[in-house]
MARTI-26653 format. One record per atom (N, C-alpha, C): residue in one letter; atom name; z, y, x. Coordinates in Angstrom, 2 decimals. Last residue first. Example, Ala and Ser with C-alpha at 12.3 -4.5 7.8 and 13.67 -1.06 7.14 Angstrom:
# residues 2
S, N, 7.08, -2.25, 12.85;
S, CA, 7.14, -1.06, 13.67;
S, C, 7.87, 0.03, 12.90;
A, N, 7.80, -5.69, 13.19;
A, CA, 7.80, -4.50, 12.30;
A, C, 7.80, -3.30, 13.20;
//
This chain:
# residues 175
Q, N, -12.72, -1.21, -11.27;
Q, CA, -12.24, -0.54, -12.48;
Q, C, -12.60, -1.77, -13.44;
S, N, -10.80, -1.39, -8.31;
S, CA, -12.00, -1.58, -9.12;
S, C, -11.72, -1.42, -10.34;
I, N, -9.88, 1.00, -5.60;
I, CA, -9.55, 0.33, -7.01;
I, C, -10.75, -0.01, -7.65;
F, N, -9.15, 1.55, -2.35;
F, CA, -10.23, 1.49, -3.52;
F, C, -9.69, 0.75, -4.39;
M, N, -7.60, 3.55, 0.33;
M, CA, -7.35, 2.49, -0.76;
M, C, -8.56, 2.66, -1.58;
S, N, -6.04, 5.51, 1.98;
S, CA, -7.03, 4.71, 2.13;
S, C, -7.08, 3.26, 1.23;
P, N, -6.00, 8.86, 0.69;
P, CA, -5.57, 7.50, 0.56;
P, C, -6.53, 6.54, 1.35;
I, N, -6.02, 12.06, 1.08;
I, CA, -7.29, 10.87, 1.39;
I, C, -6.76, 9.55, 1.58;
T, N, -4.51, 13.93, 0.28;
T, CA, -3.96, 13.03, 1.25;
T, C, -5.09, 12.01, 1.71;
S, N, -5.54, 15.12, -2.02;
S, CA, -5.52, 15.71, -1.01;
S, C, -5.30, 15.00, 0.30;
T, N, -7.39, 12.05, -3.42;
T, CA, -6.37, 13.23, -3.57;
T, C, -6.29, 14.01, -2.28;
A, N, -8.90, 9.23, -4.82;
A, CA, -9.11, 10.65, -4.33;
A, C, -7.97, 11.76, -4.43;
L, N, -9.75, 5.99, -4.12;
L, CA, -8.85, 6.89, -4.73;
L, C, -9.04, 8.36, -4.12;
K, N, -13.10, 4.94, -4.43;
K, CA, -11.99, 5.27, -3.41;
K, C, -11.37, 6.10, -4.41;
E, N, -14.05, 2.56, -7.06;
E, CA, -13.85, 3.64, -6.27;
E, C, -13.00, 3.93, -5.27;
A, N, -16.17, 0.27, -8.22;
A, CA, -14.95, 0.58, -7.60;
A, C, -15.12, 1.82, -7.10;
V, N, -18.01, -2.41, -9.40;
V, CA, -17.70, -1.08, -9.91;
V, C, -16.31, -0.74, -9.38;
K, N, -19.23, -4.15, -6.39;
K, CA, -18.47, -4.00, -7.66;
K, C, -18.69, -2.62, -8.33;
Q, N, -20.45, -4.12, -3.91;
Q, CA, -21.01, -5.14, -4.84;
Q, C, -20.20, -4.83, -6.36;
R, N, -19.34, -1.82, -2.76;
R, CA, -20.60, -1.83, -3.22;
R, C, -20.99, -2.68, -4.09;
V, N, -16.78, -3.18, -1.94;
V, CA, -16.68, -2.14, -3.17;
V, C, -18.05, -2.20, -3.72;
M, N, -17.33, -4.29, 0.48;
M, CA, -17.01, -5.31, -0.70;
M, C, -17.11, -4.25, -1.93;
E, N, -17.91, -1.89, 2.02;
E, CA, -18.98, -3.01, 1.97;
E, C, -18.75, -4.16, 0.75;
A, N, -15.44, -0.98, 1.99;
A, CA, -16.38, -0.30, 1.36;
A, C, -17.63, -0.92, 1.20;
L, N, -14.13, -2.87, 3.73;
L, CA, -13.82, -2.35, 2.24;
L, C, -14.89, -2.01, 1.38;
E, N, -15.07, -2.17, 6.33;
E, CA, -15.34, -3.54, 5.53;
E, C, -15.04, -3.53, 4.12;
E, N, -14.76, 0.51, 6.11;
E, CA, -15.94, 0.19, 6.46;
E, C, -15.99, -1.32, 5.93;
M, N, -11.73, 0.70, 6.59;
M, CA, -12.39, 1.30, 5.55;
M, C, -13.80, 0.91, 4.98;
T, N, -10.75, -2.79, 7.47;
T, CA, -11.13, -1.64, 7.79;
T, C, -11.76, -0.86, 6.43;
G, N, -8.22, -4.68, 5.24;
G, CA, -9.44, -4.45, 6.05;
G, C, -9.61, -3.10, 6.61;
A, N, -7.37, -6.76, 2.60;
A, CA, -7.10, -5.50, 3.43;
A, C, -8.22, -5.51, 4.47;
H, N, -7.03, -7.00, -1.20;
H, CA, -7.99, -7.03, 0.11;
H, C, -7.53, -6.37, 1.09;
L, N, -6.35, -8.86, -3.88;
L, CA, -5.92, -8.00, -3.09;
L, C, -6.53, -8.19, -1.57;
A, N, -7.18, -10.99, -5.45;
A, CA, -7.57, -9.55, -6.08;
A, C, -7.15, -8.84, -5.21;
K, N, -7.22, -13.62, -5.37;
K, CA, -8.10, -12.99, -4.25;
K, C, -8.22, -11.73, -4.73;
T, N, -5.26, -15.14, -6.83;
T, CA, -6.64, -15.05, -7.40;
T, C, -7.50, -13.92, -6.59;
P, N, -3.16, -15.35, -5.49;
P, CA, -3.55, -16.74, -5.68;
P, C, -5.02, -16.10, -6.39;
C, N, -2.04, -13.80, -2.55;
C, CA, -2.73, -13.56, -3.61;
C, C, -3.54, -14.63, -3.77;
T, N, -1.35, -14.17, 0.33;
T, CA, -0.56, -14.88, -0.33;
T, C, -1.43, -14.90, -2.40;
A, N, -2.71, -12.49, 1.98;
A, CA, -2.85, -13.92, 2.04;
A, C, -2.15, -14.52, 0.96;
V, N, -1.65, -9.97, 1.05;
V, CA, -3.28, -10.37, 0.67;
V, C, -3.11, -12.10, 0.77;
C, N, 0.95, -9.94, 1.79;
C, CA, 0.60, -9.71, 0.14;
C, C, -0.86, -10.26, -0.07;
R, N, 0.70, -10.61, 4.39;
R, CA, 1.39, -11.37, 3.51;
R, C, 0.84, -11.27, 2.33;
P, N, -2.46, -9.06, 5.97;
P, CA, -0.98, -8.78, 5.69;
P, C, -0.29, -9.99, 4.41;
D, N, -4.34, -11.44, 7.81;
D, CA, -4.09, -10.62, 6.67;
D, C, -2.62, -10.22, 6.55;
A, N, -5.34, -11.48, 11.24;
A, CA, -4.34, -12.15, 10.29;
A, C, -4.23, -11.04, 8.92;
G, N, -6.96, -10.52, 13.58;
G, CA, -7.54, -10.97, 12.15;
G, C, -6.74, -11.10, 10.92;
E, N, -5.89, -10.00, 15.73;
E, CA, -6.50, -11.28, 15.56;
E, C, -7.14, -11.62, 14.24;
E, N, -4.56, -7.79, 15.13;
E, CA, -5.71, -7.69, 16.10;
E, C, -6.52, -8.80, 15.99;
L, N, -2.50, -8.71, 14.02;
L, CA, -3.69, -7.80, 12.99;
L, C, -4.86, -7.79, 13.81;
N, N, -0.12, -10.59, 14.09;
N, CA, -1.01, -9.80, 15.13;
N, C, -2.26, -9.54, 14.34;
Q, N, 3.02, -9.17, 12.48;
Q, CA, 1.87, -10.18, 12.87;
Q, C, 0.82, -9.62, 13.78;
T, N, 4.09, -6.77, 12.37;
T, CA, 4.58, -7.93, 13.03;
T, C, 3.64, -8.93, 13.45;
L, N, 2.78, -5.23, 10.49;
L, CA, 2.29, -4.93, 11.78;
L, C, 3.14, -6.14, 12.73;
C, N, 2.21, -5.39, 7.51;
C, CA, 2.75, -6.61, 8.36;
C, C, 2.41, -6.43, 9.87;
M, N, 1.79, -2.92, 6.73;
M, CA, 0.69, -3.88, 6.74;
M, C, 0.86, -5.03, 7.67;
D, N, 3.74, -1.53, 6.02;
D, CA, 3.40, -1.10, 7.65;
D, C, 2.10, -2.31, 7.96;
C, N, 5.31, 0.01, 3.25;
C, CA, 4.40, -0.90, 4.01;
C, C, 3.93, -0.52, 5.50;
K, N, 8.47, 1.31, 4.13;
K, CA, 7.41, 1.42, 3.57;
K, C, 6.43, 0.25, 4.13;
Q, N, 11.48, 3.04, 3.84;
Q, CA, 10.92, 1.68, 4.02;
Q, C, 9.67, 1.98, 3.37;
M, N, 14.05, 5.42, 5.00;
M, CA, 12.74, 4.93, 4.31;
M, C, 12.07, 3.99, 4.77;
V, N, 17.44, 4.26, 4.92;
V, CA, 16.13, 5.04, 5.50;
V, C, 15.23, 4.40, 4.68;
G, N, 19.49, 2.96, 3.71;
G, CA, 19.59, 4.39, 3.95;
G, C, 18.40, 5.16, 4.51;
D, N, 18.65, 0.36, 3.15;
D, CA, 19.75, 0.52, 4.40;
D, C, 19.51, 2.02, 4.77;
G, N, 15.80, 1.96, 1.73;
G, CA, 16.69, 0.59, 1.93;
G, C, 17.39, 0.81, 3.16;
Y, N, 13.85, 3.27, -0.38;
Y, CA, 14.74, 3.22, 0.67;
Y, C, 15.84, 2.26, 0.58;
A, N, 10.23, 4.03, -0.15;
A, CA, 11.39, 3.42, -0.67;
A, C, 12.62, 3.64, 0.20;
P, N, 7.19, 5.78, -0.76;
P, CA, 8.42, 5.45, -0.12;
P, C, 9.69, 5.19, -0.79;
I, N, 5.41, 6.49, -3.28;
I, CA, 5.61, 5.28, -2.62;
I, C, 6.98, 4.85, -1.77;
G, N, 4.56, 8.40, -4.95;
G, CA, 5.88, 7.96, -5.01;
G, C, 6.06, 6.75, -4.55;
F, N, 1.90, 9.57, -4.54;
F, CA, 2.08, 8.51, -5.34;
F, C, 3.48, 7.72, -5.48;
P, N, 2.15, 11.81, -3.05;
P, CA, 1.66, 11.91, -4.60;
P, C, 1.54, 10.55, -5.30;
C, N, 4.86, 12.44, -1.08;
C, CA, 4.06, 11.54, -1.46;
C, C, 3.30, 11.33, -3.08;
A, N, 7.02, 14.13, -1.38;
A, CA, 5.44, 14.65, -0.96;
A, C, 4.73, 13.82, -1.38;
F, N, 9.42, 12.92, -2.00;
F, CA, 8.86, 13.86, -2.99;
F, C, 7.34, 14.43, -2.55;
F, N, 9.41, 11.11, 0.29;
F, CA, 9.29, 10.65, -1.34;
F, C, 8.63, 11.72, -2.14;
C, N, 9.94, 12.67, 2.28;
C, CA, 8.73, 12.07, 2.15;
C, C, 8.26, 11.41, 0.80;
Y, N, 12.62, 13.95, 1.74;
Y, CA, 11.27, 14.64, 1.66;
Y, C, 9.95, 13.74, 1.39;
H, N, 14.61, 11.67, 1.97;
H, CA, 13.80, 11.69, 0.81;
H, C, 12.66, 12.64, 0.72;
C, N, 16.15, 11.79, 4.21;
C, CA, 16.37, 12.83, 3.40;
C, C, 15.58, 13.04, 2.05;
G, N, 16.78, 9.51, 6.26;
G, CA, 16.96, 9.05, 4.77;
G, C, 16.98, 10.49, 3.74;
I, N, 16.34, 10.00, 8.92;
I, CA, 17.66, 10.40, 8.19;
I, C, 18.09, 10.02, 6.64;
C, N, 14.55, 8.18, 11.25;
C, CA, 14.87, 8.61, 9.90;
C, C, 16.11, 9.05, 9.53;
K, N, 14.91, 7.09, 13.93;
K, CA, 14.62, 8.66, 13.88;
K, C, 14.81, 9.22, 12.20;
N, N, 14.73, 4.35, 13.50;
N, CA, 15.90, 5.12, 14.41;
N, C, 15.65, 6.65, 14.23;
Q, N, 12.52, 3.66, 12.10;
Q, CA, 13.65, 4.02, 11.39;
Q, C, 14.81, 4.60, 12.17;
D, N, 9.60, 5.26, 12.19;
D, CA, 10.64, 5.09, 13.24;
D, C, 11.74, 5.02, 12.58;
V, N, 6.97, 4.10, 10.43;
V, CA, 8.21, 4.97, 10.20;
V, C, 8.97, 4.24, 11.19;
V, N, 3.15, 4.76, 10.17;
V, CA, 4.45, 3.88, 10.23;
V, C, 5.88, 4.71, 10.45;
V, N, 0.16, 3.99, 8.79;
V, CA, 1.26, 4.98, 8.65;
V, C, 2.55, 4.23, 8.65;
I, N, -2.96, 3.31, 10.46;
I, CA, -1.54, 2.70, 9.99;
I, C, -0.35, 3.80, 9.81;
G, N, -4.98, 3.50, 12.34;
G, CA, -4.46, 4.48, 11.08;
G, C, -3.37, 4.10, 10.10;
D, N, -5.37, 2.50, 14.29;
D, CA, -5.63, 1.80, 13.09;
D, C, -5.59, 2.57, 11.97;
E, N, -4.79, 4.06, 16.65;
E, CA, -5.85, 2.57, 16.76;
E, C, -6.43, 2.05, 15.54;
T, N, -2.89, 5.98, 16.04;
T, CA, -4.50, 5.94, 16.43;
T, C, -5.39, 5.00, 16.41;
R, N, -0.67, 5.85, 13.51;
R, CA, -1.05, 4.91, 14.50;
R, C, -2.69, 5.40, 14.77;
K, N, 1.19, 8.10, 12.09;
K, CA, -0.02, 7.45, 11.76;
K, C, -0.50, 7.18, 13.31;
S, N, 4.68, 8.76, 11.63;
S, CA, 3.64, 8.84, 12.26;
S, C, 2.46, 7.84, 11.86;
I, N, 7.81, 9.63, 10.79;
I, CA, 6.73, 8.96, 10.39;
I, C, 5.46, 9.57, 11.11;
A, N, 9.92, 11.14, 12.18;
A, CA, 10.07, 9.42, 12.08;
A, C, 8.87, 8.92, 11.60;
G, N, 10.47, 13.94, 12.77;
G, CA, 9.10, 12.98, 13.28;
G, C, 9.08, 11.49, 13.35;
T, N, 12.12, 15.00, 11.29;
T, CA, 12.75, 14.71, 12.39;
T, C, 11.58, 13.76, 13.23;
P, N, 11.16, 15.96, 8.52;
P, CA, 11.90, 16.93, 9.68;
P, C, 12.30, 16.28, 10.93;
C, N, 8.01, 15.52, 7.06;
C, CA, 9.15, 14.57, 7.79;
C, C, 9.77, 15.66, 8.95;
V, N, 5.94, 16.37, 6.31;
V, CA, 7.23, 16.84, 5.60;
V, C, 8.28, 16.52, 6.45;
A, N, 3.57, 15.06, 7.29;
A, CA, 3.64, 16.36, 7.38;
A, C, 4.97, 17.10, 6.97;
E, N, 4.06, 12.22, 6.52;
E, CA, 4.18, 12.46, 8.12;
E, C, 4.71, 14.20, 8.34;
C, N, 3.42, 12.44, 3.61;
C, CA, 4.92, 12.08, 4.18;
C, C, 4.95, 12.60, 5.88;
A, N, 0.95, 13.09, 3.46;
A, CA, 1.96, 13.88, 3.11;
A, C, 2.99, 13.87, 3.72;
P, N, -1.28, 12.11, 5.83;
P, CA, -0.36, 11.65, 4.85;
P, C, 0.50, 12.88, 5.00;
Q, N, -4.28, 11.60, 5.55;
Q, CA, -3.83, 12.85, 5.94;
Q, C, -2.45, 12.73, 5.50;
E, N, -5.22, 9.09, 5.40;
E, CA, -5.85, 9.85, 6.40;
E, C, -5.08, 11.32, 7.06;
C, N, -2.48, 7.08, 4.47;
C, CA, -3.70, 7.93, 4.13;
C, C, -4.12, 8.59, 4.96;
H, N, -1.74, 4.56, 3.56;
H, CA, -2.08, 4.86, 4.99;
H, C, -2.98, 6.13, 4.82;
M, N, -0.47, 3.86, 1.19;
M, CA, -1.85, 3.95, 1.22;
M, C, -2.30, 4.23, 2.45;
C, N, 1.89, 1.57, 0.23;
C, CA, 1.72, 2.72, 1.00;
C, C, 0.09, 2.51, 1.31;
S, N, 1.05, 0.10, -2.56;
S, CA, 2.06, -0.24, -1.46;
S, C, 1.33, 1.30, -0.75;
M, N, 0.64, -1.89, -5.64;
M, CA, 0.78, -0.75, -4.89;
M, C, 1.36, -0.87, -3.79;
S, N, -1.40, -3.58, -7.63;
S, CA, -0.54, -3.82, -6.98;
S, C, -0.61, -2.52, -5.78;
I, N, -1.82, -3.06, -11.05;
I, CA, -2.30, -2.49, -9.76;
I, C, -1.44, -2.68, -8.76;
F, N, -3.17, -4.24, -14.31;
F, CA, -2.31, -4.38, -13.19;
F, C, -2.58, -3.99, -12.05;
T, N, -3.94, -2.95, -17.34;
T, CA, -4.22, -3.09, -16.32;
T, C, -3.14, -3.19, -15.20;
R, N, -4.50, -3.53, -20.46;
R, CA, -3.75, -3.83, -19.64;
R, C, -4.17, -3.91, -18.38;
K, N, -5.62, -1.92, -23.63;
K, CA, -6.02, -2.61, -22.25;
K, C, -4.78, -2.39, -21.48;
V, N, -6.44, -2.05, -27.04;
V, CA, -5.13, -1.83, -26.01;
V, C, -5.93, -2.50, -24.87;
D, N, -6.82, -1.57, -29.89;
D, CA, -8.02, -1.57, -28.60;
D, C, -7.25, -1.09, -27.49;
P, N, -5.95, -1.24, -32.41;
P, CA, -6.04, -2.52, -31.68;
P, C, -6.66, -2.62, -30.38;
F, N, -3.35, 0.44, -30.60;
F, CA, -3.99, -0.68, -31.29;
F, C, -5.05, -0.46, -32.24;
T, N, -4.83, 2.62, -27.93;
T, CA, -3.98, 2.30, -29.10;
T, C, -4.54, 1.16, -29.91;
G, N, -4.88, 2.86, -24.22;
G, CA, -5.28, 2.87, -25.60;
G, C, -4.52, 2.55, -26.80;
N, N, -3.38, 1.37, -21.66;
N, CA, -4.19, 2.14, -22.12;
N, C, -4.66, 2.02, -23.61;
V, N, -0.86, 0.47, -19.34;
V, CA, -1.41, 0.11, -20.82;
V, C, -1.99, 1.26, -21.40;
I, N, -0.12, -0.92, -16.13;
I, CA, -0.64, 0.21, -16.88;
I, C, -1.27, -0.17, -18.13;
D, N, 2.20, -1.93, -14.31;
D, CA, 1.71, -2.56, -15.55;
D, C, 1.13, -1.10, -16.18;
L, N, 2.15, -2.32, -10.69;
L, CA, 2.13, -1.39, -11.75;
L, C, 1.56, -1.94, -13.05;
V, N, 3.88, -4.01, -8.02;
V, CA, 2.81, -4.17, -9.44;
V, C, 3.00, -3.31, -10.31;
R, N, 4.89, -2.71, -5.01;
R, CA, 5.00, -3.35, -6.31;
R, C, 3.69, -3.23, -7.26;
R, N, 6.09, -3.22, -1.71;
R, CA, 4.76, -3.12, -2.53;
R, C, 5.22, -3.46, -4.11;
R, N, 8.57, -2.47, -1.04;
R, CA, 7.45, -1.89, -0.18;
R, C, 6.21, -2.06, -0.90;
R, N, 11.63, -2.15, -2.74;
R, CA, 10.25, -2.91, -2.74;
R, C, 9.37, -1.88, -1.80;
W, N, 14.81, -2.90, -3.39;
W, CA, 13.86, -1.83, -2.94;
W, C, 12.92, -2.63, -3.04;
T, N, 16.66, -5.32, -5.14;
T, CA, 17.12, -4.03, -4.25;
T, C, 15.85, -3.22, -4.28;
G, N, 15.45, -7.86, -5.97;
G, CA, 16.22, -6.85, -6.86;
G, C, 16.79, -5.22, -6.34;
A, N, 15.94, -9.45, -3.14;
A, CA, 15.75, -9.39, -4.30;
A, C, 16.46, -8.52, -5.36;
K, N, 16.23, -8.03, 0.09;
K, CA, 17.21, -9.03, -0.95;
K, C, 16.41, -8.60, -2.16;
I, N, 13.77, -8.63, 2.34;
I, CA, 14.35, -7.83, 1.41;
I, C, 14.99, -8.46, 0.54;
N, N, 12.36, -9.71, 4.76;
N, CA, 13.74, -10.07, 4.40;
N, C, 14.28, -8.94, 3.65;
H, N, 9.65, -9.60, 5.00;
H, CA, 10.63, -8.16, 5.53;
H, C, 12.04, -8.58, 5.19;
W, N, 8.83, -11.69, 3.60;
W, CA, 8.34, -11.75, 5.17;
W, C, 9.13, -10.39, 5.68;
Q, N, 10.05, -11.43, 1.10;
Q, CA, 10.15, -12.74, 1.97;
Q, C, 10.00, -12.38, 3.33;
Q, N, 8.56, -9.22, 0.33;
Q, CA, 10.02, -9.38, 0.23;
Q, C, 10.55, -10.20, 1.01;
C, N, 5.93, -10.20, 0.34;
C, CA, 6.22, -8.97, 1.03;
C, C, 7.88, -8.59, 1.51;
A, N, 6.04, -12.33, -1.70;
A, CA, 5.63, -12.46, -0.33;
A, C, 6.09, -11.23, 0.89;
V, N, 6.43, -10.62, -4.03;
V, CA, 7.77, -11.59, -3.23;
V, C, 7.27, -11.78, -1.90;
E, N, 4.38, -9.27, -4.14;
E, CA, 5.48, -8.62, -3.88;
E, C, 6.63, -9.58, -3.32;
C, N, 2.34, -10.98, -4.49;
C, CA, 2.31, -10.15, -3.48;
C, C, 3.80, -9.19, -3.26;
A, N, 3.15, -12.42, -7.06;
A, CA, 3.00, -13.10, -5.46;
A, C, 3.14, -12.12, -4.40;
W, N, 3.02, -11.39, -9.44;
W, CA, 3.91, -10.70, -8.32;
W, C, 4.09, -11.45, -7.21;
C, N, 1.24, -11.73, -11.13;
C, CA, 2.13, -12.76, -11.10;
C, C, 3.31, -12.48, -10.03;
D, N, -0.82, -10.24, -12.41;
D, CA, 0.51, -9.69, -12.61;
D, C, 1.60, -10.84, -12.33;
I, N, -3.36, -10.60, -11.90;
I, CA, -2.67, -11.45, -13.19;
I, C, -1.08, -11.14, -13.23;
C, N, -6.28, -9.16, -10.95;
C, CA, -4.86, -9.20, -10.78;
C, C, -4.29, -9.92, -12.13;
K, N, -9.23, -8.98, -11.55;
K, CA, -8.56, -10.03, -11.05;
K, C, -7.02, -10.48, -11.07;
D, N, -9.46, -6.35, -12.37;
D, CA, -10.01, -7.43, -13.15;
D, C, -9.33, -8.86, -12.78;
T, N, -8.59, -5.05, -10.13;
T, CA, -7.69, -5.02, -11.00;
T, C, -8.27, -6.02, -12.15;
E, N, -8.46, -5.48, -6.81;
E, CA, -9.73, -5.81, -8.16;
E, C, -8.96, -5.88, -9.01;
I, N, -7.89, -3.21, -4.13;
I, CA, -7.49, -3.87, -5.22;
I, C, -8.33, -4.22, -6.52;
Y, N, -7.99, -3.04, -1.02;
Y, CA, -8.79, -2.86, -2.15;
Y, C, -8.11, -3.87, -3.19;
F, N, -6.57, -0.92, 1.66;
F, CA, -6.60, -1.99, 0.73;
F, C, -7.42, -1.98, -0.23;
G, N, -7.29, -0.04, 5.40;
G, CA, -6.65, 0.03, 4.18;
G, C, -6.62, -1.07, 3.03;
K, N, -7.59, 1.19, 8.48;
K, CA, -7.05, 0.14, 7.76;
K, C, -6.67, 0.47, 6.50;
Q, N, -9.64, 2.76, 10.67;
Q, CA, -8.74, 2.98, 9.64;
Q, C, -8.83, 1.79, 8.85;
K, N, -10.77, 2.14, 14.01;
K, CA, -11.09, 1.71, 12.57;
K, C, -9.85, 1.74, 11.80;
S, N, -10.03, 4.87, 15.66;
S, CA, -10.59, 3.84, 15.53;
S, C, -11.03, 3.55, 14.41;
M, N, -10.00, 8.37, 16.16;
M, CA, -9.36, 7.21, 15.31;
M, C, -10.09, 6.05, 15.59;
//
């Protein structure tokens, strides 16, 4: 595989504005209030008066070993060799939901009867360096996309870590 692409979210910069969600919905013509390829999670930790809220913009993590691909009975899910992006051939998807149950992050969504998920805006020309719409729209620059090597270099300057599960997600999150 050439250069694995992934995401990095700086949670200290995310302000829960939902711009990333809205940009994704608009780019992919998703009707508001239906399903989402990207969603912002609001995580509350602690007890009063020491409560902390953290916002995390989540989408497909384009795992090195995608569990969704392993369980797909029709072969609709595949991992691109040139950039590691996990894609869905919606003509092959039968909407069985196996991928949803296999994904340790609960990412797959279902619209129009088939699985839908982040494809890092492949309809844009990623080879020319265009950022996915969610990244380009983030007003605080909390969300980044790039090769895992590029993202690892950004992370070295912060307190952050790569998510770790058996699927080896391509995602860094700052603390």
